[in-house]
N, C-alpha and C positions, 0 to 999 in steps of 0.2 A: 168222618174221622177215621183214620187208619188204625186198626188194631195191630200193635206190634208184638203181641204176646205169641210166642212160638215155643216149640220144644228145644231142648238143649241140642239134640242131634240135628235138627233143622238149622239151628244157628251155626253150629260148628261146620256144617256142610258148606258154608259160605266162605270159609278160609281156603285160600289157594296155595299151591306149591310156591315156595320162595317168598311168601309174605313176611313182613316184619310185624311181629305180634308183641304188644306190651300187656302186662297184667298187673293187677293191684294186689295188695297184701303186705303186712308187716310182721315178720317173724311168724307167729302162729295165729295172728288175728286178721279178720276182714278178708279172707281168701275166698275167691269164687270157685269153691271146690268142685261143684257140679260141672262147671265149664272145663276145668282142667281134666276131670275124669272123662268127659265126653270127647275131648280132643285126643286123649290117650287112646280111648277105645276105638275111635275112628281110624287112627293110624295103625293100631294092632290088627284091625279087621281088613283094612284096605291098602295099607302102606301109603296113605295120603292123608293130609298134606305133608310134603317132605321139604327138606332144606329150608326150614323156617329160621328166621332170626328172632331170638327172644330178648326183649329188653325189660328189665325190672330193677327196682331200687333195692330195698332191703330184701333179705331172704324171705320167701313165702312158702313155708312148709314145716314139716316136723322132723326133718333130717332122716326120715325112714321111708320115704317114698310118696308122701302126700304132697299136696300143693304143686309147685313147679317140679318137685321130684318125680312126678308122673311122666315128665317129658323127656326121660333119659333114653328112650328107645333109639337104637342106631338108625340114622337117616332122617329122623323127625326134625332134629335141629342141625343146622350147619354153622350157626354163629350165635354167641351169647354175649350180651353187654349187660353186666350186672354189678351191683355193689357187693353182693354176698353170694358165695358159692357153697357155703357150709350147709345150707338148708336143702341143697339138692346134690348130695355127695356123688351120685352116679353121673350126673352131668359134669361135676367138677372132675371126676375121674376121666371122662371122655376128653375134656379139655387138656388134662395133664398128659394124656396119651396121644395128643395131636389129632384126635378124630374130629374135632370141631374147632373153629376159631373162637377166641374168647378175649374179652376185655374186662378188666376189673377197675371200674371207675368209682369215685366217691358218690355216696348215696345222694347227697344234696345236689350234686352236679346233674346226675341223671334225672332227679326230681324236677329240677329247674329246666332241663332240656326239653321236657314235655311242653313247657310254655313256649320255648323257642320254636318248636315244631308247630305249635298251634298258631303262632304269630307269623309263620313263614320266614323266620330268621334262619340264617345258615348255621348258627351255633351260639355259643356262650363264652364270653370272656370272664375269667376269674383268676384270682391268685391261689385258690384252693388247689393243692396238689404240688405246688412248687417244691422242689428239692426232695420229693418222695418218689416212689417207684412209678407214679403216674406222670411225672415230668419226663418229656421225651429224652432228656439226657440220661435217664435212669430206666428207660424201657417203655415209656408212654402208655402204661397200663396194659400192655399185651401180656397174656398169660402163657403163651407157648410159641414155638417156632413157626407154626403154619399161619399164625396171625401176622400179617405183614403190612396191612394198610395203616397209615398213621391217622388216627382220629383225634389226636391231641397235638397241638403245635405250641411252641414257645415263641412269643413275640415280645418286642420291646416297644413300648409306647411312652413317649415323653420321658425317656430315661428309666422307666420302670418295667420290670419283668411281669408278663402276664401269660397265662395259658389260654389257648383257644380250643374249646371242645366242639367238635363237629356234630351237628344234629343229624340224626338218622330218621328220615321220613317214615311214618308209621302207617301200616295198612289196616291193622286190627287192634282194637282195645277191648280187653276183657276186664270189666269193672263189676262193682257190687254195690247194692243199696238194700234198704229194707222194704220200701214200698214203691210201686210204680203204678201209674194209671195207664190205660190202654195206649195213650199217645207217647208213652216213654218218659214222662216226667218222673224224676226219682227223688225220694226223700230218704234220710238216713237216721231216723229216730231211734232205732235199736242197734245201731252200729257203735262200736267203741271209738272209731276213728273215721275221718273222711278221706285222709291220704291225698292222692293225686287224681281222683276219679274225674273231676271236672277237666283238669288240664289234659289228661289222657284222652278223654272223649273228644275234646276240641281238636287235639292233635290229629287223631285218626280221621275225624269228620272233615277237617279242612284240607286233608291230603287226599280226599276222595275215597277214604277207607270206610270200614264198618265198625260200629260200636255195639257190643253185646253186653247187656247188663243182667247179672243174676240178682234176683230179689227173693224176699221171703213171701211176698203176697202182692196181689193186684187189687187196687182200689178203684172206686168209681171216678169217672171224669169229674173234675172240679172239686174233688174232696181234699186235694193237697193245697195248703196255703202257699201263696207265691214265695214267701221268704223261707219256707221249709223245703222248697225244691232246690237241691244241691246240684243237680245236673238237669238242664232243661231237655224236654223231649225232642227239640230240633236237632240235638246231637246224637240221639239214640236210635239205632236201627232195629234192634231186637231186644225183647224182654223175655227172660227165661225164669220161670218160677222153680225154686229149689225143691226137689222132691226125691228122697225123703228129707225132712227137716234137718237131719244130721249133716246134710251137705251144706247147710248154711249156719253152722255153729258160729257164735261170736269169736271163739278161738277153739283150738283143738282140745282144750281142757274144760271149757265152759260152754254150755249151750246158749245161755243168756244170763247176764248179770246186770240188772238195771242200774246198779251203782256205777258201772263202767260206761254205760250209755248216757248217764246224766239224768236218768228218769227219776231217781231217788237219791237222797243223801243218807249215808250210813254212819253210825258212830265208829270212831277209830281210836278212841282213847285207851283201849285195852288190847293193843296189839301184843302178841307174845314176845317175850324178851329173848334175845339171842343168847345162846350158850357162849361162855367165855372161851372161845377157841381162836384159832389163827384168823378166821374170817372176821370175828368181832373185834379182835385187836386191831386189825388193819382198818376196819371201818371206823373204830373209835378215834384212831390217830388222824384219819382223813377228815373226820367231823370237826376237828379243831380249825380247819381251814374254811369252814362254811361262812359265807358272807350274809349277815342278816339283811333282810329286805332285798337280797340279790336274786338274780335268775341263775338257776343251777341245772346242769344236766348230769345224770348218772348213767354210767355204762352198766352192762350186764356182768354178773359174777361178783367178785369181791366188792366192787363199787356200789352195787345196789343195796348192800348192807348199811350204807350211810343213811339211807332213808329210815331204816329201823332204829338206828342210833338216835337220829333226830327225834323220832317219836318217843323213844325211851327217855330222852333228856328234855322232852316237852318244848322243843324249839321249832317244831314243824310249822306252827302258825306264823312264824316270823321269817319263813323261807318260801321261795317260789320255785318249786320243782317243775321242770319241763322235760318233755321227751321229743326227740327229733321227729317222731311220728305226728306230733301236733298237739299233744295234751299240755295244758298249762295249769299249774296249781293242783291242789288236792294231795292225795297220797298215791305215789307211783305204785303200780301193780308189778308183780314179779311173775316168774314161772311162765305158764302158757299165755298169761295176760300181759306180758312185758310190752311196754310201749303205750299202754293205756293208763288211766288214772281214776281212782275212786274219788268222788266229790270234786272233780275238776272245776276250775273257774271258767275254762274255755277250752274248746277244741277247734283248732284251725287247720287248714290244709297243710300237708307236709311241705310242699314247695315254699309256702309262705313262712313256715317255721325256719326253713333253711335260709330264707332272706334275713331273718332275724339273727340267726347264728352267724352267717357269713359277714354280716355287717358289724359284728362285734357286740351283739346284745347280751351274750352270756358273761356272767361275772366269774363263774367257776364251773369246770367240768371235772369229774372224777371218772377215770377210764381204766380198764384192765390192761395187762401187759402179758406178752408171751416171751419176748426177748428184749433186753436192754444192752447197749454196748457202751464203751468208754466215752463216746461223744454225746451220750444221752439220747441216741437214736432209739426208737421203739419199733418193734415188729409185732403186729397182731394179724397180719393178712396172709402170710405164707410161711409155714414152719413145720418141722417134723414130717415132711413129706405130704402135708395137707395144704390144699388150696382153699383157704377159708374166706378170704375177701376182706375188704376194709370196712364195709358197711358205711356208717356215718362218721367213722373214727377220724378221718382226715379233715372233713368239714368242721367237726367240733373241736378237735385238738388244736388246729392251726389258728382258730379265730376266737377262742375263749380267752378272756382277760388273764385268767390264771388256770393252771392245769395241775391236777394231782393224778399221777399214775399209781394204781394200787393193785397189789397182788402178792402172793407168797414169794419168798426169796428163792426157793427151789420148788420144783414140781414133781409129782409122781411119788406118792408114798410118804410125804412129809407128815411127821407126827410131833406135836408139841405138848407141853404141859405148863400150867401156870401154878406155881407154888409160892405162897407167902409173898405175892406181889412181884415175883421174878419169873422170867421166861426160861424154860428149859427145852432144848432140842432133844426129843426122845429118839427120833429117827429122821435122818436127813432125806430129802427128796432125791430121786434118781437123776433128774435132769436139771442142769444149770440154766438159770434165766439171764444171768449177767455174763454176757459173752464178749469176746474180743470184737466181733463184728456181726451185726444182725444179718439174717439171711435176706431180708427185704426191709427197706425203710418205709414204714407207714407214718412215722413222725420223725422229723429231722430236728435233732437237738441243736445242731449247729445253726440252723435257720432260726429256731426259737430264741437262742441266745443272742443272735444278731439283732432280733427284734425286741430284746429285753423282756421277753415273755416270762413271767414267773412260773417255774416248773419244779415240782418235787416228786420223788419216787418213794412211796410208802410201802414197807413190807412189815411182817410181823416182828422182825428182829432189829430193823434199822431204817433210817430215812436218809435219802440222798437229795442233794440240791443241784440243779443244773447251773453251771457257771460257763463263761466263755472258754474255759480250759477243759471242760468236761464235767464228770460227776464228782461232787464233793460229799463225803460222808459227814453228816451233821448231827445225827442222833443215833443212839444205840439203846436197845431195850435193857432194863435191869436184869442182871443174870447172864447176859451174853458176853462172850469173850470175842474181841474184834478179830484176833488172829485165827482162833479155832473155828468160830461160828460164822464169820463173814468173809474175811480175805481168803481163807482156804477153799471157799466154794465160788470164787469169782475167777474169770479168765483174764482179768485186768486189775490193776491196782488203782483204786479211786484216789482222789485228792483228799489228803487229811492235813489241813492247815493248822489244826489245833485239836485238843482232846475233844472228841464229840460229846455233846450233851447227852444226858440220860433222857430217854423218852419219858413223858409225863407218867409218873407212877400210878396215877388214877386209872390209866388205861388197863392196868393189869390187876385190878381188884373188882370184886363183884358189885360194889356200891356204885350208885350214880356218880357221874364225874362232876356235876355242877357246871355243865357245858354252857348254860345260859349266862352265868356270871362271867365266864371266860370270854365268850363272844361279844358281850356288851362292855367288857373292860371294867366291870364294877369293882374289881380288886386292884385296879391300876394305882390307886392312891397309896396302897400299901407299899409300893415300890419307891416312894418318895419320902425322904427324911431331911430335916433341917437342923443345923447346929447354929443357934443364934450367936454364941460367943465368937465363933470363927467366921460367921456369915457364909457358911458353905451349905449348899443344897446338894444332897446326894440322890442320884437317880440310878436305881439298879434295874437294868433291862435284861439281865441274864435270863436266857431261856424264853424271852418274850418275842412274839412275831408281829411284824407290821404286815398284815395280809391285804388290807384294803385302805382306801383313803380315810375312811371313818376312824381307823385306828390312829392315824396321825392326828386327826382332829380331837380325839379323846385324850391323847397324850398331851397335846397343847393345852387343853382345858385344865387338866390336872396340874400341870406345871404353872400355869398362870395363877390358878387359885393358891398354890403353895407360895408363890412369890408375892402375891398381894397380901397374903396373911403375914409374911415376913415384914412387909411394910417398907422395903427398900430393895435396891438392886442387889442381887446375890451373885456369889461365885458358885458355879456348878461343876460337879464331877459326875460324869456319866459312864456307867459300866455297860459296854456293848458286847461283852464277851458272851458268846452263845446266843446273841440276839440275831434274828433273821429279818431282814428288810426285803420285801418282794422287789424283784429286779426293776419293775417299772415305777416304784414308789420312792426311789432315792431323791428325785427332784422335789417331790412333795414334802419329804422329810427335811430336806435342806431348807425349804421355804419356812418350815416351822422353826428351825434353828435360827434362821435369819430374823424372824419375828421376835423370838425370845431375846436375841442379842440386842435388837433395837429397842425393846421396851422393858425388859426385865433382868437381863444378865449384866453383871459387871465384867465377868470373865467366865470362860468355860473350858474344860479339858475333858477329852473323851479317850477311852482306851478299849482295845480289842486285840485278842491274840490272832484273829483271823486276818490274814494279809488281804484277802479278797474284800472283806468288809472295809478295811482301812483304805484300800485303793478307791473303791466306789464312793466312800464318804468324802475323801479328799477331792475327787473329781467334782462332785456335786457342790461342795462348799467353795472350792476355788472359783467356780463360775459366779459366785455371789460376792467375791472379794473378802470372804471370811477366812479366818486362820485355818489352813487346810490340814495341819498335822494332827494325826490321830495316833495316840501313844500305844505302845505294845503292852504296857503293864499299868496296874493301878498305882504303883509307886511313882512312876514318871508323871502320871496325870495329876496326882495329889501334889507333887512337888511343883509342877507348873502353876497350879491354882494358888498354892501358898505364896509362890513368888509374885504372882499377879496381885494377890491380896495385899501383900506387904508393900508393893510398889504403890498401890492405890492409897494406902494409909499414910 
């Protein structure tokens, strides 16, 4: 048997000038730090290897020089294909100065391209990236002028648009595991994530390249159980034991946390409560969109506060949080541990998780924003002179059933206060986020509206909804003046079809919000009343949201029970003013109305001051041969029902 255990210097000496190198790691976790350090030191000492191509998914570093940030030395890299540049700022600076070629592609695409390389495929077809800066019509993912080769092409197949991403053959894979036997079989029992190590190793091996694995320890032949081996030894050329142990930290902030590796389960009932600041306000409002029993992804920054709110409101057991890095279930970790999860139900490979995401498995994602424009386009990848990169933003936002973008209304010095349940802007942020046109399109509002994807934009002072005509202002925080605190700090005028609703006042008070009752619609029956003398059933949906199909089913159940209790067909009046129906649920909602008309209603009249709501409802009802008119006022609706009632009598 061959003993593959060698030193880091011996392993790195096998890398040649011009090689294509891929490496593992997610943000600050699972990074083969010793291998990166050895590669950096070899180049500093010998000026070799030079002109490498670096391929990586998520950023792998601390943004201060560790991880892939070590590879910034001039001449070491000639090209970078990455989802994130923010974790290696000096490499990003080199790309911005045209010193190296660079491509910024979606994280999930790069992750899945490893499999394409492993299978000998020329590349990958996907809709991910259409109508964003990755689309060849908007730049093809190139980050500078010296990058000229097209590695993304737009093709039409059976009348549908697709992007084809070209695979780049890999010569070297730098991966990481916990244990290795002398033959190179790898297990990951103390790792927080498995990421793409198997696919990367197979991609390099099948291309005739080399695979270098950094591990914590070497174990005896035959001591690893077959199902515990995540990368088989036939794919591994070199095993390097990390010395000192600090070069193999679980992440830059934690040497090892057994709860994140799944070795133990820890109590999470007493997580510290968030202070009632702008971040908590945003997270609280976003939490109202959570789908019980649904799969959820949370971005970094303001969105990750949603997990804390879910814990505070004791709804976490009824949600399934996921991370693009591969964690499913449990309590998502933040800070240096971002991407992992305590008490996870499962940890799968990153490329497999992106299969789930790309295929529409996510029910909701909550993501941060840097810029938003009048069309609902969002930029998080390049702004303020920084090349940050998209990470998994495009993969996630384009394919989630519903999207919540969350962030402060302005940036840089914003200070707020909450007094007696009202929001006060103490000091406005220096930078505007709502701009006329975003610098780079990381999310296309126009494309999302065309697909009828439900999208809202949550800030501490207001909420916008994406419509086919752009952003509509639908909610305003109590205490906020629309002209002074909102419109004065935007570069465009949003759509205002009606007087926006007040954001739920519970958001602005210290007490628990009773979120569980809200998400399960336990109080929905309180919105229904019946007048037996006039045989009119009143349904007040003001301020209520139809966020998921279960909401439609819950409403139908409440209405059927009320009608059966009345003991006869009823005339109904429905107030839709301030009600929000998710863009992709109008058909399901109309089906519910059709059922009620067939079995329980004698007549019905609906009203809303929102022209958008009236238009969408009329379209959905017309398809079913139902009365399409939606009235603009309560008076008109009541008059119509009274007329129908009188005619029936």
